[in-house]
C-alpha positions in Angstrom: 80.8 113.7 98.8 84.5 111.7 97.8 84.8 109.2 99.8 88.1 108.0 100.8 87.4 104.9 101.7 85.4 101.8 100.8 81.8 99.4 101.5 83.2 96.5 101.1 79.7 94.7 102.3 76.9 95.6 103.9 74.0 93.5 106.7 71.3 94.2 108.7 71.7 93.1 112.1 69.6 91.8 114.7 68.1 94.9 116.4 68.4 97.1 113.3 71.2 98.8 112.3 73.5 98.1 109.6 76.5 96.1 110.1 79.4 97.6 108.5 82.6 96.2 106.2 84.8 99.4 104.9 88.7 99.4 104.5 90.8 102.9 104.2 94.0 103.8 103.1 96.0 106.3 104.4 99.2 107.7 102.9 102.4 108.6 105.6 105.4 110.2 104.5 108.4 109.8 106.3 111.0 112.4 107.2 113.0 111.1 104.9 110.4 111.1 102.6 109.9 108.3 102.4 106.5 106.9 101.2 104.0 104.8 102.7 101.1 104.4 104.1 98.5 102.1 106.8 95.5 100.0 105.1 92.9 99.1 107.6 90.1 97.4 107.3 87.5 97.2 110.0 83.0 96.5 111.3 80.8 99.1 112.9 77.4 99.1 113.2 75.6 102.0 111.8 72.5 103.1 113.8 69.0 102.3 112.3 68.1 105.5 110.3 72.2 106.7 109.8 73.0 108.0 106.7 76.1 105.1 106.1 78.6 107.1 104.3 78.6 109.9 106.5 78.6 107.5 109.8 82.4 106.4 108.3 82.6 109.3 107.3 82.7 111.1 110.5 84.0 107.8 112.3 86.8 108.6 110.1 87.5 111.9 110.8 87.4 111.6 114.3 89.9 108.4 114.4 91.5 110.2 112.6 91.7 108.5 109.7 91.7 111.6 107.6 
């Protein structure tokens, strides 16, 4: 999988899930062809037993970041 995000930190939470701090950048081109983008850095909890990369990818896909 090509990851469009960067995992910055992981930590084990009390309930066994994994806390993940990651960032993602989304490029944007406006109507007048000005380029720019948005950077998001956030934290999510990945349930125990889940693949971290796939979980983050699905989170971003559902949120319209991909």
